[in-house]
C-alpha positions in Angstrom: 28.7 -4.1 22.5 28.7 -0.5 23.3 26.0 1.1 22.3 27.3 3.1 19.9 27.4 -0.7 18.3 24.1 -1.0 18.8 22.8 1.9 16.9 24.1 0.4 13.5 23.4 -2.4 14.0 19.1 -1.8 15.1 19.6 0.6 12.2 21.0 -2.3 9.7 18.4 -4.5 10.7 15.8 -1.3 10.1 17.7 -0.1 6.7 19.6 2.1 7.9 16.3 4.8 9.2 15.8 5.0 13.0 13.7 6.6 15.1 14.3 7.9 19.2 11.5 5.8 20.2 13.3 2.6 19.0 17.3 3.8 20.7 14.2 4.5 23.9 13.3 1.8 24.4 16.2 -0.6 23.6 17.2 1.5 27.1 20.0 3.6 25.0 19.7 7.4 25.6 18.8 10.2 24.0 22.0 12.2 24.6 24.0 8.9 23.4 21.0 8.6 20.5 21.9 12.1 19.2 25.1 11.5 19.3 25.0 8.7 16.9 22.8 10.7 15.0 26.0 13.2 14.0 28.7 11.3 13.8 27.1 9.2 10.9 25.7 11.8 9.3 21.9 10.6 9.6 19.2 13.0 7.9 15.7 14.1 10.0 13.1 12.9 7.7 10.3 13.6 9.9 9.7 13.8 14.0 12.1 11.1 15.4 12.6 9.2 12.4 16.6 9.6 11.2 18.1 8.2 8.0 20.7 6.5 7.2 22.4 9.0 4.0 23.1 5.5 1.8 19.3 4.6 2.8 17.7 7.4 1.4 15.2 6.6 -1.4 12.4 3.8 -0.2 9.3 6.8 -0.1 6.5 4.0 0.7 8.5 2.7 3.2 9.5 6.2 4.6 5.9 7.4 4.2 4.6 4.4 5.9 7.2 5.2 9.0 5.7 8.8 9.1 2.4 6.8 9.5 1.7 4.2 10.6 -1.8 4.7 11.4 -2.7 3.9 6.9 -1.9 0.7 4.4 -0.9 1.4 1.5 -3.6 1.1 -0.8 -5.0 1.8 -4.7 -2.4 2.1 -7.1 -0.1 2.1 -4.4 -0.9 -1.6 -3.9 -1.3 -2.7 -7.4 2.3 -1.7 -8.1 3.4 -3.9 -4.8 1.6 -6.6 -6.8 3.9 -6.3 -9.6 0.9 -5.2 -11.8 1.9 -1.5 -12.1 5.4 -1.3 -14.6 5.9 1.5 -12.6 5.6 3.7 -8.8 2.7 6.3 -8.7 3.9 9.3 -8.6 2.0 10.0 -5.9 1.7 7.3 -3.5 -1.7 6.3 -1.9 -2.7 5.5 1.3 -6.3 4.3 2.7 -6.9 5.0 6.9 -10.1 5.1 9.0 -12.7 7.6 9.2 -12.0 10.4 11.2 -8.0 11.0 10.2 -6.9 14.2 9.4 -4.9 14.2 6.3 -4.1 17.5 5.7 -0.3 16.9 6.7 -0.2 13.9 3.4 -2.1 15.6 1.7 -0.2 19.5 1.1 2.8 16.4 0.2 0.2 15.6 -2.7 -0.6 11.7 -1.3 -3.5 10.4 -1.4 -6.1 9.6 0.8 -8.5 7.6 1.6 -11.1 6.6 4.3 -13.1 3.3 5.6 -15.2 2.3 8.4 -13.2 1.6 11.2 -14.5 -2.9 11.0 -13.4 -2.6 7.3 -9.4 -1.1 7.5 -7.8 -3.9 8.0 -9.6 -6.0 5.9 -7.5 -7.6 3.3 -4.4 -6.6 5.2 -1.1 -7.8 4.0 2.4 -7.6 3.3 4.9 -6.9 0.9 8.1 -5.9 -0.3 9.0 -2.7 -2.2 11.8 -2.7 -4.3 14.4 -2.1 -2.1 13.6 -4.8 0.1 12.1 -3.1 3.4 8.3 -4.4 4.6 5.2 -2.7 4.4 1.6 -3.1 5.1 -0.5 -3.2 2.4 -3.8 -4.7 1.3 -4.2 -8.2 -0.8 -4.8 -7.4 -4.6 -8.6 -8.5 -3.6 -8.9 -6.2 -1.9 -7.0 -4.1 -3.5 -8.7 -5.1 -6.8 -12.3 -4.1 -5.0 -10.6 -0.2 -3.8 -10.1 0.8 -7.6 -13.0 -0.2 -8.8 -15.1 1.3 -6.4 -13.9 4.6 -7.1 -13.1 4.3 -10.8 -16.0 4.5 -12.3 -14.9 5.4 -16.2 -13.8 1.8 -16.8 -17.2 0.3 -16.5 -17.8 0.4 -20.2 -14.7 -1.0 -20.8 -15.1 -3.9 -17.7 -18.2 -4.4 -20.3 -16.4 -4.8 -23.2 -13.9 -6.8 -22.3 -16.8 -9.5 -20.4 -18.2 -9.7 -23.3 -15.0 -11.4 -25.6 -14.6 -13.5 -23.1 -18.4 -15.0 -23.4 -19.6 -13.6 -19.7 -22.1 -10.3 -20.1 -22.0 -8.2 -16.5 -22.9 -5.0 -16.0 -20.9 -3.1 -14.1 -23.7 0.6 -12.4 -21.9 2.2 -9.5 -19.3 0.3 -7.3 -20.6 -2.9 -8.0 -20.3 -5.9 -11.0 -23.6 -7.9 -11.7 -24.3 -10.8 -13.4 -27.0 -13.1 -13.4 -26.7 -16.6 -14.1 -29.4 -18.9 -14.9 -30.3 -21.7 -11.5 -29.0 -24.3 -12.2 -26.0 -23.2 -14.0 -23.2 -26.0 -12.8 -20.5 -25.8 -10.7 -17.5 -25.2 -13.3 -19.7 -22.5 -15.1 -19.6 -20.6 -12.3 -16.3 -20.8 -11.9 -15.4 -20.1 -14.8 -17.3 -16.7 -15.1 -15.8 -15.3 -11.5 -12.4 -16.7 -13.3 -13.5 -14.2 -16.4 -14.4 -11.6 -14.5 -10.7 -11.6 -12.3 -9.1 -11.2 -15.6 -10.8 -8.7 -16.9 -10.6 -6.8 -14.0 -6.8 -7.0 -13.4 -6.2 -6.5 -16.9 -7.8 -3.0 -16.9 -6.4 -2.1 -13.6 -3.1 -2.5 -15.1 -3.9 -1.2 -17.9 -4.9 1.9 -15.6 -1.6 2.2 -13.5 
């Protein structure tokens, strides 16, 4: 297999996206890489990242290629978990405290920051609608993130839980309930199930 064929295989394995660093790591010279890009009319997305015109369109995948130090989160993560009917107009990502988000915010990306020790908590991978694998957070972490940043849903959560027979007290970014000390394991599990049900229903409604 010659170098051009090797680059074609590499592109197919990465959804039509090639990075200069990938080619160099595979022992392919930059002039050969540049010749492949010109010959196949690849478009330059960001410095060092190129895309096959036929593969254009997966904005979430491209965003993560552009900013690998971030994780797709909040409403975007909710969409990836099939908890929202449409992809958010402005994607959301989370980065470590100290990350400079200016290059993202000017493009309309919502950037949240967390302490370094919390950054990878709940990290997982999911597929985009185009079939590419991206890094995001699990549903439990996603729910916590959105509740913490969406104080406006407090009353709706309270009312919905009450209809289910559970008295919740949303205060700021925390949900409180005070069961009796002799509560059975079955009733405690039921209370947690209701809490999860109410939160997911309201998060889907606002996404």
